[in-house]
C-alpha positions as CSV (number, residue, x, y, z in Angstrom):
1,M,-99.3,199.9,192.9
2,N,-97.8,197.3,195.1
3,R,-95.9,198.8,198.2
4,V,-93.3,196.7,199.9
5,R,-93.1,197.4,203.6
6,N,-89.6,197.6,205.2
7,P,-89.6,194.7,207.7
8,F,-86.9,196.3,209.8
9,G,-88.6,199.7,210.2
10,G,-90.1,198.8,213.6
11,L,-86.9,197.3,214.8
12,F,-84.9,200.4,214.0
13,H,-87.4,202.5,215.9
14,E,-87.1,200.2,218.9
15,V,-83.3,200.3,218.8
16,N,-83.3,204.1,218.7
17,A,-85.7,204.2,221.7
18,V,-83.4,201.9,223.7
19,Q,-80.3,203.9,222.8
20,E,-82.1,207.1,224.0
21,Q,-83.1,205.5,227.2
22,F,-79.6,204.2,227.8
23,A,-78.1,207.6,227.1
24,R,-80.6,209.2,229.6
25,L,-79.6,206.6,232.2
26,V,-75.9,207.2,231.7
27,N,-76.3,211.0,231.9
28,R,-78.0,210.5,235.3
29,V,-75.3,208.2,236.7
30,A,-72.2,210.0,235.3
31,P,-73.4,213.2,233.6
32,Y,-70.0,214.5,232.7
33,A,-68.7,211.2,231.3
34,A,-69.4,212.9,228.0
35,A,-69.9,210.8,224.9
36,T,-67.4,212.8,223.0
37,A,-64.9,211.6,220.5
38,A,-62.2,212.3,223.1
39,G,-64.0,210.3,225.7
40,V,-63.1,212.8,228.4
41,S,-64.9,213.2,231.8
42,G,-65.7,216.7,232.8
43,P,-65.8,220.0,230.8
44,L,-63.9,220.2,227.6
45,L,-60.9,222.6,227.8
46,N,-59.0,224.8,225.4
47,V,-55.4,225.4,226.5
48,W,-52.8,227.6,224.9
49,E,-49.7,229.4,225.9
50,D,-47.3,232.2,225.1
51,E,-43.9,232.8,226.6
52,N,-45.4,234.3,229.9
53,A,-48.5,232.3,230.7
54,L,-50.8,229.4,230.0
55,Y,-54.5,230.1,229.2
56,V,-57.5,227.9,229.7
57,E,-61.1,228.2,228.7
58,A,-64.1,226.0,229.5
59,D,-67.7,226.4,228.6
60,L,-69.7,226.0,231.8
61,P,-73.1,227.5,231.3
62,G,-75.5,227.5,234.2
63,I,-72.8,227.0,236.8
64,D,-72.7,229.0,240.0
65,P,-69.2,230.5,240.1
66,A,-69.2,230.0,243.9
67,K,-69.4,226.2,243.2
68,L,-66.3,226.1,241.0
69,D,-63.2,224.6,242.5
70,I,-59.9,225.3,240.6
71,T,-56.6,223.9,241.9
72,V,-53.0,223.7,240.7
73,A,-50.9,220.9,242.2
74,E,-47.3,220.1,241.8
75,G,-46.9,223.3,239.7
76,N,-48.3,221.8,236.5
77,H,-51.4,219.8,237.3
78,L,-54.7,221.7,236.8
79,T,-58.1,220.5,238.1
80,V,-61.3,222.3,237.3
81,G,-64.3,221.0,239.3
82,G,-67.7,222.1,240.4
83,E,-71.3,221.3,240.4
84,R,-74.3,222.2,238.2
85,A,-77.6,222.0,240.0
86,V,-80.1,219.4,238.9
87,P,-83.0,221.2,237.4
88,E,-86.3,220.5,239.2
89,V,-89.4,221.1,237.3
90,A,-92.5,220.5,239.5
91,G,-95.1,218.2,237.9
92,A,-93.1,217.6,234.7
93,V,-91.8,214.4,233.2
94,W,-88.5,214.7,231.3
95,V,-88.8,213.9,227.6
96,R,-85.1,214.5,227.0
97,Q,-82.4,215.5,229.5
98,E,-79.0,216.0,227.7
99,R,-77.5,218.8,229.7
100,P,-75.3,217.3,232.4
101,A,-76.0,218.0,236.0
102,G,-74.3,217.1,239.2
103,K,-70.6,217.2,240.3
104,F,-67.8,217.1,237.9
105,A,-64.0,217.3,237.8
106,R,-61.5,217.5,235.0
107,S,-57.7,217.2,235.6
108,V,-55.0,217.9,233.0
109,G,-51.3,218.1,233.0
110,L,-49.9,221.4,231.9
111,P,-46.8,221.7,229.6
112,A,-45.0,224.1,231.9
113,L,-44.7,224.9,235.6
114,V,-47.1,227.7,236.7
115,D,-47.0,230.2,239.6
116,A,-50.1,229.0,241.5
117,D,-50.1,232.1,243.7
118,K,-50.7,234.3,240.6
119,V,-53.4,232.3,238.8
120,E,-56.4,234.4,237.8
121,A,-59.9,233.0,237.2
122,K,-62.8,234.8,235.6
123,Y,-66.3,233.5,234.9
124,E,-68.3,235.5,232.4
125,N,-71.3,234.6,230.2
126,G,-70.9,230.9,231.1
127,V,-67.2,230.8,230.1
128,L,-64.5,230.1,232.7
129,R,-61.2,231.8,231.7
130,L,-58.0,231.0,233.5
131,T,-54.6,232.8,233.2
132,L,-51.8,230.8,234.7
133,P,-48.5,232.8,234.7
134,K,-45.5,230.6,234.1
135,H,-43.1,230.0,236.9
136,E,-39.8,231.9,236.4
137,A,-38.0,228.5,236.1
138,A,-40.3,227.6,233.1
139,K,-39.7,230.9,231.2
140,P,-37.1,230.9,228.4
141,R,-33.8,232.5,229.3
142,K,-31.3,234.1,226.9
143,I,-27.9,232.7,227.6
144,Q,-24.9,235.0,227.1
145,V,-22.2,233.4,225.1
146,K,-18.6,234.5,226.1
147,A,-15.9,234.5,223.5
148,G,-12.9,232.2,224.3
149,E,-9.8,234.0,225.6
């Protein structure tokens, strides 16, 4: 039986190795510049609302809650920042390091004004949950219609 060797097999292996090394380098320089389809920098956020508040969730496993920094500016600009400690393993050589470490920040515009003094933040099981009550000016109001005289 005559086997034909793929002449590009070694090349593909080398290209994959270079891509992995590059990804490792990028994660060390800008760890939260995630290679996601959205191309966002910082943690991915889920945001939803009802008539009284906006709600935000972010998966932030391994983060010390004391190192989280959450701000609301101009009534509708949310920033979630913090830092994940760089793991130090004595005497080890990293084979793969995909979990981001270091400082991060993510800012998003919110679809309504919120009352920054009433924002609640809870961190449980690696998930940050924010409740941002809407400012009274942002809540819908029922307008009384008067009949013409």
